[in-house]
mmJSON file of the N, C-alpha and C atoms, coordinates in Angstrom:
{"data_MODEL":{"atom_site":{
"group_PDB":["ATOM","ATOM","ATOM","ATOM","ATOM","ATOM","ATOM","ATOM","ATOM","ATOM","ATOM","ATOM","ATOM","ATOM","ATOM","ATOM","ATOM","ATOM","ATOM","ATOM","ATOM","ATOM","ATOM","ATOM","ATOM","ATOM","ATOM","ATOM","ATOM","ATOM","ATOM","ATOM","ATOM","ATOM","ATOM","ATOM","ATOM","ATOM","ATOM","ATOM","ATOM","ATOM","ATOM","ATOM","ATOM","ATOM","ATOM","ATOM","ATOM","ATOM","ATOM","ATOM","ATOM","ATOM","ATOM","ATOM","ATOM","ATOM","ATOM","ATOM","ATOM","ATOM","ATOM","ATOM","ATOM","ATOM","ATOM","ATOM","ATOM","ATOM","ATOM","ATOM","ATOM","ATOM","ATOM","ATOM","ATOM","ATOM","ATOM","ATOM","ATOM","ATOM","ATOM","ATOM","ATOM","ATOM","ATOM","ATOM","ATOM","ATOM","ATOM","ATOM","ATOM","ATOM","ATOM","ATOM","ATOM","ATOM","ATOM","ATOM","ATOM","ATOM","ATOM","ATOM","ATOM","ATOM","ATOM","ATOM","ATOM","ATOM","ATOM","ATOM","ATOM","ATOM","ATOM","ATOM","ATOM","ATOM","ATOM","ATOM","ATOM","ATOM","ATOM","ATOM","ATOM","ATOM","ATOM","ATOM","ATOM","ATOM","ATOM","ATOM","ATOM","ATOM","ATOM","ATOM","ATOM","ATOM","ATOM","ATOM","ATOM","ATOM","ATOM","ATOM","ATOM","ATOM","ATOM","ATOM","ATOM","ATOM","ATOM","ATOM","ATOM","ATOM","ATOM","ATOM","ATOM","ATOM","ATOM","ATOM","ATOM","ATOM","ATOM","ATOM","ATOM","ATOM","ATOM","ATOM","ATOM","ATOM","ATOM","ATOM","ATOM","ATOM","ATOM","ATOM","ATOM","ATOM","ATOM","ATOM","ATOM","ATOM","ATOM","ATOM","ATOM","ATOM","ATOM","ATOM","ATOM","ATOM","ATOM","ATOM","ATOM","ATOM","ATOM","ATOM","ATOM","ATOM","ATOM","ATOM","ATOM","ATOM","ATOM","ATOM","ATOM","ATOM","ATOM"],
"id":[1,2,3,4,5,6,7,8,9,10,11,12,13,14,15,16,17,18,19,20,21,22,23,24,25,26,27,28,29,30,31,32,33,34,35,36,37,38,39,40,41,42,43,44,45,46,47,48,49,50,51,52,53,54,55,56,57,58,59,60,61,62,63,64,65,66,67,68,69,70,71,72,73,74,75,76,77,78,79,80,81,82,83,84,85,86,87,88,89,90,91,92,93,94,95,96,97,98,99,100,101,102,103,104,105,106,107,108,109,110,111,112,113,114,115,116,117,118,119,120,121,122,123,124,125,126,127,128,129,130,131,132,133,134,135,136,137,138,139,140,141,142,143,144,145,146,147,148,149,150,151,152,153,154,155,156,157,158,159,160,161,162,163,164,165,166,167,168,169,170,171,172,173,174,175,176,177,178,179,180,181,182,183,184,185,186,187,188,189,190,191,192,193,194,195,196,197,198,199,200,201,202,203,204,205,206,207],
"type_symbol":["N","C","C","N","C","C","N","C","C","N","C","C","N","C","C","N","C","C","N","C","C","N","C","C","N","C","C","N","C","C","N","C","C","N","C","C","N","C","C","N","C","C","N","C","C","N","C","C","N","C","C","N","C","C","N","C","C","N","C","C","N","C","C","N","C","C","N","C","C","N","C","C","N","C","C","N","C","C","N","C","C","N","C","C","N","C","C","N","C","C","N","C","C","N","C","C","N","C","C","N","C","C","N","C","C","N","C","C","N","C","C","N","C","C","N","C","C","N","C","C","N","C","C","N","C","C","N","C","C","N","C","C","N","C","C","N","C","C","N","C","C","N","C","C","N","C","C","N","C","C","N","C","C","N","C","C","N","C","C","N","C","C","N","C","C","N","C","C","N","C","C","N","C","C","N","C","C","N","C","C","N","C","C","N","C","C","N","C","C","N","C","C","N","C","C","N","C","C","N","C","C","N","C","C","N","C","C"],
"label_atom_id":["N","CA","C","N","CA","C","N","CA","C","N","CA","C","N","CA","C","N","CA","C","N","CA","C","N","CA","C","N","CA","C","N","CA","C","N","CA","C","N","CA","C","N","CA","C","N","CA","C","N","CA","C","N","CA","C","N","CA","C","N","CA","C","N","CA","C","N","CA","C","N","CA","C","N","CA","C","N","CA","C","N","CA","C","N","CA","C","N","CA","C","N","CA","C","N","CA","C","N","CA","C","N","CA","C","N","CA","C","N","CA","C","N","CA","C","N","CA","C","N","CA","C","N","CA","C","N","CA","C","N","CA","C","N","CA","C","N","CA","C","N","CA","C","N","CA","C","N","CA","C","N","CA","C","N","CA","C","N","CA","C","N","CA","C","N","CA","C","N","CA","C","N","CA","C","N","CA","C","N","CA","C","N","CA","C","N","CA","C","N","CA","C","N","CA","C","N","CA","C","N","CA","C","N","CA","C","N","CA","C","N","CA","C","N","CA","C","N","CA","C","N","CA","C","N","CA","C","N","CA","C","N","CA","C","N","CA","C","N","CA","C"],
"label_alt_id":[null,null,null,null,null,null,null,null,null,null,null,null,null,null,null,null,null,null,null,null,null,null,null,null,null,null,null,null,null,null,null,null,null,null,null,null,null,null,null,null,null,null,null,null,null,null,null,null,null,null,null,null,null,null,null,null,null,null,null,null,null,null,null,null,null,null,null,null,null,null,null,null,null,null,null,null,null,null,null,null,null,null,null,null,null,null,null,null,null,null,null,null,null,null,null,null,null,null,null,null,null,null,null,null,null,null,null,null,null,null,null,null,null,null,null,null,null,null,null,null,null,null,null,null,null,null,null,null,null,null,null,null,null,null,null,null,null,null,null,null,null,null,null,null,null,null,null,null,null,null,null,null,null,null,null,null,null,null,null,null,null,null,null,null,null,null,null,null,null,null,null,null,null,null,null,null,null,null,null,null,null,null,null,null,null,null,null,null,null,null,null,null,null,null,null,null,null,null,null,null,null,null,null,null,null,null,null],
"label_comp_id":["MET","MET","MET","ILE","ILE","ILE","ALA","ALA","ALA","GLY","GLY","GLY","GLY","GLY","GLY","PRO","PRO","PRO","ALA","ALA","ALA","ALA","ALA","ALA","ALA","ALA","ALA","ALA","ALA","ALA","GLY","GLY","GLY","PHE","PHE","PHE","LYS","LYS","LYS","VAL","VAL","VAL","GLY","GLY","GLY","ASP","ASP","ASP","VAL","VAL","VAL","ILE","ILE","ILE","LEU","LEU","LEU","SER","SER","SER","VAL","VAL","VAL","ASP","ASP","ASP","GLU","GLU","GLU","ARG","ARG","ARG","GLN","GLN","GLN","ILE","ILE","ILE","GLN","GLN","GLN","ASP","ASP","ASP","GLY","GLY","GLY","GLN","GLN","GLN","GLN","GLN","GLN","LEU","LEU","LEU","LEU","LEU","LEU","ALA","ALA","ALA","ILE","ILE","ILE","LEU","LEU","LEU","ARG","ARG","ARG","GLN","GLN","GLN","MET","MET","MET","GLN","GLN","GLN","PRO","PRO","PRO","GLY","GLY","GLY","SER","SER","SER","VAL","VAL","VAL","VAL","VAL","VAL","ARG","ARG","ARG","MET","MET","MET","ARG","ARG","ARG","VAL","VAL","VAL","ARG","ARG","ARG","ARG","ARG","ARG","GLY","GLY","GLY","GLY","GLY","GLY","ALA","ALA","ALA","GLU","GLU","GLU","LEU","LEU","LEU","GLU","GLU","GLU","LEU","LEU","LEU","SER","SER","SER","VAL","VAL","VAL","VAL","VAL","VAL","LEU","LEU","LEU","GLY","GLY","GLY","LYS","LYS","LYS","GLN","GLN","GLN","ARG","ARG","ARG","LEU","LEU","LEU","GLY","GLY","GLY","ASN","ASN","ASN"],
"label_asym_id":["A","A","A","A","A","A","A","A","A","A","A","A","A","A","A","A","A","A","A","A","A","A","A","A","A","A","A","A","A","A","A","A","A","A","A","A","A","A","A","A","A","A","A","A","A","A","A","A","A","A","A","A","A","A","A","A","A","A","A","A","A","A","A","A","A","A","A","A","A","A","A","A","A","A","A","A","A","A","A","A","A","A","A","A","A","A","A","A","A","A","A","A","A","A","A","A","A","A","A","A","A","A","A","A","A","A","A","A","A","A","A","A","A","A","A","A","A","A","A","A","A","A","A","A","A","A","A","A","A","A","A","A","A","A","A","A","A","A","A","A","A","A","A","A","A","A","A","A","A","A","A","A","A","A","A","A","A","A","A","A","A","A","A","A","A","A","A","A","A","A","A","A","A","A","A","A","A","A","A","A","A","A","A","A","A","A","A","A","A","A","A","A","A","A","A","A","A","A","A","A","A","A","A","A","A","A","A"],
"label_entity_id":["1","1","1","1","1","1","1","1","1","1","1","1","1","1","1","1","1","1","1","1","1","1","1","1","1","1","1","1","1","1","1","1","1","1","1","1","1","1","1","1","1","1","1","1","1","1","1","1","1","1","1","1","1","1","1","1","1","1","1","1","1","1","1","1","1","1","1","1","1","1","1","1","1","1","1","1","1","1","1","1","1","1","1","1","1","1","1","1","1","1","1","1","1","1","1","1","1","1","1","1","1","1","1","1","1","1","1","1","1","1","1","1","1","1","1","1","1","1","1","1","1","1","1","1","1","1","1","1","1","1","1","1","1","1","1","1","1","1","1","1","1","1","1","1","1","1","1","1","1","1","1","1","1","1","1","1","1","1","1","1","1","1","1","1","1","1","1","1","1","1","1","1","1","1","1","1","1","1","1","1","1","1","1","1","1","1","1","1","1","1","1","1","1","1","1","1","1","1","1","1","1","1","1","1","1","1","1"],
"label_seq_id":[1,1,1,2,2,2,3,3,3,4,4,4,5,5,5,6,6,6,7,7,7,8,8,8,9,9,9,10,10,10,11,11,11,12,12,12,13,13,13,14,14,14,15,15,15,16,16,16,17,17,17,18,18,18,19,19,19,20,20,20,21,21,21,22,22,22,23,23,23,24,24,24,25,25,25,26,26,26,27,27,27,28,28,28,29,29,29,30,30,30,31,31,31,32,32,32,33,33,33,34,34,34,35,35,35,36,36,36,37,37,37,38,38,38,39,39,39,40,40,40,41,41,41,42,42,42,43,43,43,44,44,44,45,45,45,46,46,46,47,47,47,48,48,48,49,49,49,50,50,50,51,51,51,52,52,52,53,53,53,54,54,54,55,55,55,56,56,56,57,57,57,58,58,58,59,59,59,60,60,60,61,61,61,62,62,62,63,63,63,64,64,64,65,65,65,66,66,66,67,67,67,68,68,68,69,69,69],
"pdbx_PDB_ins_code":[null,null,null,null,null,null,null,null,null,null,null,null,null,null,null,null,null,null,null,null,null,null,null,null,null,null,null,null,null,null,null,null,null,null,null,null,null,null,null,null,null,null,null,null,null,null,null,null,null,null,null,null,null,null,null,null,null,null,null,null,null,null,null,null,null,null,null,null,null,null,null,null,null,null,null,null,null,null,null,null,null,null,null,null,null,null,null,null,null,null,null,null,null,null,null,null,null,null,null,null,null,null,null,null,null,null,null,null,null,null,null,null,null,null,null,null,null,null,null,null,null,null,null,null,null,null,null,null,null,null,null,null,null,null,null,null,null,null,null,null,null,null,null,null,null,null,null,null,null,null,null,null,null,null,null,null,null,null,null,null,null,null,null,null,null,null,null,null,null,null,null,null,null,null,null,null,null,null,null,null,null,null,null,null,null,null,null,null,null,null,null,null,null,null,null,null,null,null,null,null,null,null,null,null,null,null,null],
"Cartn_x":[-112.904,-112.741,-111.259,-110.811,-109.403,-109.185,-108.251,-107.933,-107.515,-108.136,-107.813,-108.49,-109.264,-109.961,-111.216,-111.913,-113.111,-114.205,-114.428,-115.475,-115.127,-113.884,-113.452,-113.534,-113.114,-113.159,-114.594,-115.554,-116.954,-117.608,-116.943,-117.497,-118.122,-117.933,-118.455,-117.757,-118.502,-117.965,-118.21,-117.359,-117.546,-118.915,-119.687,-121.016,-122.126,-121.788,-122.813,-123.408,-124.712,-125.41,-125.892,-125.455,-125.853,-127.268,-128.155,-129.555,-129.861,-129.179,-129.429,-128.224,-128.127,-127.112,-127.855,-127.695,-128.424,-129.9,-130.506,-131.927,-132.334,-131.35,-131.653,-131.454,-132.537,-132.486,-131.494,-130.77,-129.787,-130.331,-130.402,-130.895,-129.764,-128.589,-127.468,-126.167,-125.066,-123.747,-123.538,-124.128,-123.993,-124.599,-125.779,-126.45,-125.649,-125.107,-124.282,-123.091,-122.387,-121.227,-121.624,-122.736,-123.197,-123.469,-124.092,-124.381,-123.088,-122.191,-120.945,-120.051,-120.071,-119.24,-119.691,-120.928,-121.437,-120.993,-120.407,-120.034,-118.542,-118.164,-116.768,-116.062,-114.764,-113.997,-114.093,-114.212,-114.358,-115.809,-116.75,-118.175,-118.529,-119.459,-119.958,-121.33,-121.495,-122.774,-123.274,-124.59,-125.215,-125.611,-125.167,-125.495,-126.241,-127.396,-128.149,-127.717,-127.351,-126.869,-127.637,-127.654,-128.192,-127.008,-126.991,-125.938,-126.648,-126.569,-127.324,-128.804,-129.537,-130.96,-131.287,-130.282,-130.516,-130.14,-130.775,-130.397,-129.758,-128.719,-128.087,-127.63,-127.339,-126.89,-125.453,-124.625,-123.223,-122.956,-122.112,-121.668,-120.289,-120.131,-118.884,-118.319,-117.035,-116.331,-115.715,-116.171,-115.717,-114.257,-113.536,-112.158,-112.08,-110.865,-110.657,-110.778,-111.29,-111.386,-109.991,-109.795,-108.51,-108.626,-107.863,-107.902,-107.208,-107.742,-107.112,-107.592,-108.523,-109.036,-110.471],
"Cartn_y":[174.167,175.584,175.873,176.947,177.325,178.284,177.942,178.823,180.188,181.235,182.594,182.995,182.099,182.404,183.22,183.601,184.43,183.826,182.514,181.883,181.952,181.645,181.707,183.144,184.107,185.515,185.986,185.417,185.797,185.137,184.14,183.483,182.13,181.584,180.24,179.231,178.195,177.085,175.793,174.796,173.487,172.969,172.498,171.983,172.965,174.255,175.219,174.803,174.984,174.653,175.956,176.249,177.481,177.308,178.214,178.161,179.139,180.305,181.296,182.203,182.772,183.763,184.969,186.121,187.33,187.026,186.305,185.94,184.976,184.387,183.331,181.993,181.223,179.924,178.99,178.233,177.274,175.862,175.101,173.727,172.715,173.03,172.092,172.825,172.101,172.687,173.192,172.516,172.935,174.326,174.524,175.817,176.905,176.592,177.549,177.986,177.034,177.368,178.203,177.869,178.62,180.077,180.311,181.682,182.427,181.79,182.463,182.753,181.894,182.119,183.348,183.784,184.968,186.263,186.153,187.315,187.575,188.803,189.213,189.103,188.744,188.78,190.182,190.24,191.514,191.881,191.199,191.445,190.983,191.702,191.309,190.679,189.463,188.761,188.386,188.315,187.885,186.423,185.621,184.202,183.835,183.219,182.698,181.25,180.907,179.558,178.962,177.626,176.899,176.361,176.685,176.176,175.539,174.215,173.517,173.727,174.218,174.466,175.91,176.746,178.185,178.584,179.66,180.267,181.617,181.95,183.245,183.742,185.032,185.638,186.105,185.751,186.145,186.955,187.985,188.746,188.25,187.921,187.333,188.208,188.535,189.208,188.104,187.967,186.872,187.043,185.917,185.895,185.323,185.186,184.563,183.057,182.415,180.962,180.376,179.389,178.698,177.397,177.253,176.041,174.903,173.707,172.53,172.225,173.011,172.764,172.347],
"Cartn_z":[116.304,116.479,116.645,116.042,116.088,117.258,118.143,119.265,118.73,119.254,118.816,117.522,116.903,115.651,115.904,114.826,114.948,115.819,115.724,116.527,118.017,118.339,119.733,120.256,119.442,119.843,120.082,119.366,119.51,120.722,121.311,122.483,122.235,121.022,120.756,121.649,122.0,122.78,122.013,122.235,121.619,122.029,121.07,121.332,121.018,120.788,120.387,119.055,118.898,117.659,117.039,115.805,115.129,114.587,115.007,114.594,113.465,113.469,112.426,112.255,111.05,110.719,110.162,110.829,110.427,110.159,111.078,111.071,109.961,109.255,108.278,108.98,109.068,109.753,109.064,109.863,109.361,109.573,108.487,108.56,108.701,108.107,108.157,107.843,107.945,107.721,106.305,105.327,103.926,103.734,104.315,104.195,104.905,106.077,106.807,105.963,105.381,104.549,103.335,102.702,101.531,101.895,103.041,103.474,103.783,104.524,104.914,103.714,102.703,101.512,100.723,100.913,100.219,100.9,102.079,102.873,102.775,103.025,102.929,104.277,104.265,105.514,106.123,107.425,108.121,108.384,107.701,107.947,109.358,109.964,111.277,111.077,111.573,111.449,112.84,112.968,114.213,114.063,114.995,114.975,116.243,116.073,117.209,117.383,118.611,118.898,120.07,120.103,121.25,122.021,123.297,124.183,125.372,125.428,126.46,126.191,127.159,126.988,126.672,126.515,126.293,124.875,124.392,123.119,123.413,122.665,122.805,121.464,121.384,120.133,120.295,119.316,119.303,118.044,118.155,116.988,116.603,115.323,114.832,113.725,113.823,112.737,111.892,110.65,109.792,109.42,109.421,108.977,107.576,107.071,105.764,105.911,104.863,104.867,104.877,105.74,105.813,105.049,103.998,103.188,103.917,103.736,104.322,105.721,106.257,107.614,107.563],
"occupancy":[1.0,1.0,1.0,1.0,1.0,1.0,1.0,1.0,1.0,1.0,1.0,1.0,1.0,1.0,1.0,1.0,1.0,1.0,1.0,1.0,1.0,1.0,1.0,1.0,1.0,1.0,1.0,1.0,1.0,1.0,1.0,1.0,1.0,1.0,1.0,1.0,1.0,1.0,1.0,1.0,1.0,1.0,1.0,1.0,1.0,1.0,1.0,1.0,1.0,1.0,1.0,1.0,1.0,1.0,1.0,1.0,1.0,1.0,1.0,1.0,1.0,1.0,1.0,1.0,1.0,1.0,1.0,1.0,1.0,1.0,1.0,1.0,1.0,1.0,1.0,1.0,1.0,1.0,1.0,1.0,1.0,1.0,1.0,1.0,1.0,1.0,1.0,1.0,1.0,1.0,1.0,1.0,1.0,1.0,1.0,1.0,1.0,1.0,1.0,1.0,1.0,1.0,1.0,1.0,1.0,1.0,1.0,1.0,1.0,1.0,1.0,1.0,1.0,1.0,1.0,1.0,1.0,1.0,1.0,1.0,1.0,1.0,1.0,1.0,1.0,1.0,1.0,1.0,1.0,1.0,1.0,1.0,1.0,1.0,1.0,1.0,1.0,1.0,1.0,1.0,1.0,1.0,1.0,1.0,1.0,1.0,1.0,1.0,1.0,1.0,1.0,1.0,1.0,1.0,1.0,1.0,1.0,1.0,1.0,1.0,1.0,1.0,1.0,1.0,1.0,1.0,1.0,1.0,1.0,1.0,1.0,1.0,1.0,1.0,1.0,1.0,1.0,1.0,1.0,1.0,1.0,1.0,1.0,1.0,1.0,1.0,1.0,1.0,1.0,1.0,1.0,1.0,1.0,1.0,1.0,1.0,1.0,1.0,1.0,1.0,1.0,1.0,1.0,1.0,1.0,1.0,1.0],
"B_iso_or_equiv":[0.0,0.0,0.0,0.0,0.0,0.0,0.0,0.0,0.0,0.0,0.0,0.0,0.0,0.0,0.0,0.0,0.0,0.0,0.0,0.0,0.0,0.0,0.0,0.0,0.0,0.0,0.0,0.0,0.0,0.0,0.0,0.0,0.0,0.0,0.0,0.0,0.0,0.0,0.0,0.0,0.0,0.0,0.0,0.0,0.0,0.0,0.0,0.0,0.0,0.0,0.0,0.0,0.0,0.0,0.0,0.0,0.0,0.0,0.0,0.0,0.0,0.0,0.0,0.0,0.0,0.0,0.0,0.0,0.0,0.0,0.0,0.0,0.0,0.0,0.0,0.0,0.0,0.0,0.0,0.0,0.0,0.0,0.0,0.0,0.0,0.0,0.0,0.0,0.0,0.0,0.0,0.0,0.0,0.0,0.0,0.0,0.0,0.0,0.0,0.0,0.0,0.0,0.0,0.0,0.0,0.0,0.0,0.0,0.0,0.0,0.0,0.0,0.0,0.0,0.0,0.0,0.0,0.0,0.0,0.0,0.0,0.0,0.0,0.0,0.0,0.0,0.0,0.0,0.0,0.0,0.0,0.0,0.0,0.0,0.0,0.0,0.0,0.0,0.0,0.0,0.0,0.0,0.0,0.0,0.0,0.0,0.0,0.0,0.0,0.0,0.0,0.0,0.0,0.0,0.0,0.0,0.0,0.0,0.0,0.0,0.0,0.0,0.0,0.0,0.0,0.0,0.0,0.0,0.0,0.0,0.0,0.0,0.0,0.0,0.0,0.0,0.0,0.0,0.0,0.0,0.0,0.0,0.0,0.0,0.0,0.0,0.0,0.0,0.0,0.0,0.0,0.0,0.0,0.0,0.0,0.0,0.0,0.0,0.0,0.0,0.0,0.0,0.0,0.0,0.0,0.0,0.0],
"pdbx_formal_charge":[null,null,null,null,null,null,null,null,null,null,null,null,null,null,null,null,null,null,null,null,null,null,null,null,null,null,null,null,null,null,null,null,null,null,null,null,null,null,null,null,null,null,null,null,null,null,null,null,null,null,null,null,null,null,null,null,null,null,null,null,null,null,null,null,null,null,null,null,null,null,null,null,null,null,null,null,null,null,null,null,null,null,null,null,null,null,null,null,null,null,null,null,null,null,null,null,null,null,null,null,null,null,null,null,null,null,null,null,null,null,null,null,null,null,null,null,null,null,null,null,null,null,null,null,null,null,null,null,null,null,null,null,null,null,null,null,null,null,null,null,null,null,null,null,null,null,null,null,null,null,null,null,null,null,null,null,null,null,null,null,null,null,null,null,null,null,null,null,null,null,null,null,null,null,null,null,null,null,null,null,null,null,null,null,null,null,null,null,null,null,null,null,null,null,null,null,null,null,null,null,null,null,null,null,null,null,null],
"auth_seq_id":[1,1,1,2,2,2,3,3,3,4,4,4,5,5,5,6,6,6,7,7,7,8,8,8,9,9,9,10,10,10,11,11,11,12,12,12,13,13,13,14,14,14,15,15,15,16,16,16,17,17,17,18,18,18,19,19,19,20,20,20,21,21,21,22,22,22,23,23,23,24,24,24,25,25,25,26,26,26,27,27,27,28,28,28,29,29,29,30,30,30,31,31,31,32,32,32,33,33,33,34,34,34,35,35,35,36,36,36,37,37,37,38,38,38,39,39,39,40,40,40,41,41,41,42,42,42,43,43,43,44,44,44,45,45,45,46,46,46,47,47,47,48,48,48,49,49,49,50,50,50,51,51,51,52,52,52,53,53,53,54,54,54,55,55,55,56,56,56,57,57,57,58,58,58,59,59,59,60,60,60,61,61,61,62,62,62,63,63,63,64,64,64,65,65,65,66,66,66,67,67,67,68,68,68,69,69,69],
"auth_comp_id":["MET","MET","MET","ILE","ILE","ILE","ALA","ALA","ALA","GLY","GLY","GLY","GLY","GLY","GLY","PRO","PRO","PRO","ALA","ALA","ALA","ALA","ALA","ALA","ALA","ALA","ALA","ALA","ALA","ALA","GLY","GLY","GLY","PHE","PHE","PHE","LYS","LYS","LYS","VAL","VAL","VAL","GLY","GLY","GLY","ASP","ASP","ASP","VAL","VAL","VAL","ILE","ILE","ILE","LEU","LEU","LEU","SER","SER","SER","VAL","VAL","VAL","ASP","ASP","ASP","GLU","GLU","GLU","ARG","ARG","ARG","GLN","GLN","GLN","ILE","ILE","ILE","GLN","GLN","GLN","ASP","ASP","ASP","GLY","GLY","GLY","GLN","GLN","GLN","GLN","GLN","GLN","LEU","LEU","LEU","LEU","LEU","LEU","ALA","ALA","ALA","ILE","ILE","ILE","LEU","LEU","LEU","ARG","ARG","ARG","GLN","GLN","GLN","MET","MET","MET","GLN","GLN","GLN","PRO","PRO","PRO","GLY","GLY","GLY","SER","SER","SER","VAL","VAL","VAL","VAL","VAL","VAL","ARG","ARG","ARG","MET","MET","MET","ARG","ARG","ARG","VAL","VAL","VAL","ARG","ARG","ARG","ARG","ARG","ARG","GLY","GLY","GLY","GLY","GLY","GLY","ALA","ALA","ALA","GLU","GLU","GLU","LEU","LEU","LEU","GLU","GLU","GLU","LEU","LEU","LEU","SER","SER","SER","VAL","VAL","VAL","VAL","VAL","VAL","LEU","LEU","LEU","GLY","GLY","GLY","LYS","LYS","LYS","GLN","GLN","GLN","ARG","ARG","ARG","LEU","LEU","LEU","GLY","GLY","GLY","ASN","ASN","ASN"],
"auth_asym_id":["A","A","A","A","A","A","A","A","A","A","A","A","A","A","A","A","A","A","A","A","A","A","A","A","A","A","A","A","A","A","A","A","A","A","A","A","A","A","A","A","A","A","A","A","A","A","A","A","A","A","A","A","A","A","A","A","A","A","A","A","A","A","A","A","A","A","A","A","A","A","A","A","A","A","A","A","A","A","A","A","A","A","A","A","A","A","A","A","A","A","A","A","A","A","A","A","A","A","A","A","A","A","A","A","A","A","A","A","A","A","A","A","A","A","A","A","A","A","A","A","A","A","A","A","A","A","A","A","A","A","A","A","A","A","A","A","A","A","A","A","A","A","A","A","A","A","A","A","A","A","A","A","A","A","A","A","A","A","A","A","A","A","A","A","A","A","A","A","A","A","A","A","A","A","A","A","A","A","A","A","A","A","A","A","A","A","A","A","A","A","A","A","A","A","A","A","A","A","A","A","A","A","A","A","A","A","A"],
"auth_atom_id":["N","CA","C","N","CA","C","N","CA","C","N","CA","C","N","CA","C","N","CA","C","N","CA","C","N","CA","C","N","CA","C","N","CA","C","N","CA","C","N","CA","C","N","CA","C","N","CA","C","N","CA","C","N","CA","C","N","CA","C","N","CA","C","N","CA","C","N","CA","C","N","CA","C","N","CA","C","N","CA","C","N","CA","C","N","CA","C","N","CA","C","N","CA","C","N","CA","C","N","CA","C","N","CA","C","N","CA","C","N","CA","C","N","CA","C","N","CA","C","N","CA","C","N","CA","C","N","CA","C","N","CA","C","N","CA","C","N","CA","C","N","CA","C","N","CA","C","N","CA","C","N","CA","C","N","CA","C","N","CA","C","N","CA","C","N","CA","C","N","CA","C","N","CA","C","N","CA","C","N","CA","C","N","CA","C","N","CA","C","N","CA","C","N","CA","C","N","CA","C","N","CA","C","N","CA","C","N","CA","C","N","CA","C","N","CA","C","N","CA","C","N","CA","C","N","CA","C","N","CA","C","N","CA","C","N","CA","C","N","CA","C"],
"pdbx_PDB_model_num":[1,1,1,1,1,1,1,1,1,1,1,1,1,1,1,1,1,1,1,1,1,1,1,1,1,1,1,1,1,1,1,1,1,1,1,1,1,1,1,1,1,1,1,1,1,1,1,1,1,1,1,1,1,1,1,1,1,1,1,1,1,1,1,1,1,1,1,1,1,1,1,1,1,1,1,1,1,1,1,1,1,1,1,1,1,1,1,1,1,1,1,1,1,1,1,1,1,1,1,1,1,1,1,1,1,1,1,1,1,1,1,1,1,1,1,1,1,1,1,1,1,1,1,1,1,1,1,1,1,1,1,1,1,1,1,1,1,1,1,1,1,1,1,1,1,1,1,1,1,1,1,1,1,1,1,1,1,1,1,1,1,1,1,1,1,1,1,1,1,1,1,1,1,1,1,1,1,1,1,1,1,1,1,1,1,1,1,1,1,1,1,1,1,1,1,1,1,1,1,1,1,1,1,1,1,1,1]
}}}
């Protein structure tokens, strides 16, 4: 996670597991990337995450993809 990036601004923490994006279930990282690549920077998406034993929903404003990271 990039300090000050969109994930950090939305409240993500290291170890959070993304379960869904806008109510679309996520099975793996490949699927997550495929969904996010279809969206425009500046879009707001709802992500359901598992943190420890709890599930919560975070709203994320998507940024531009950073190449090389």
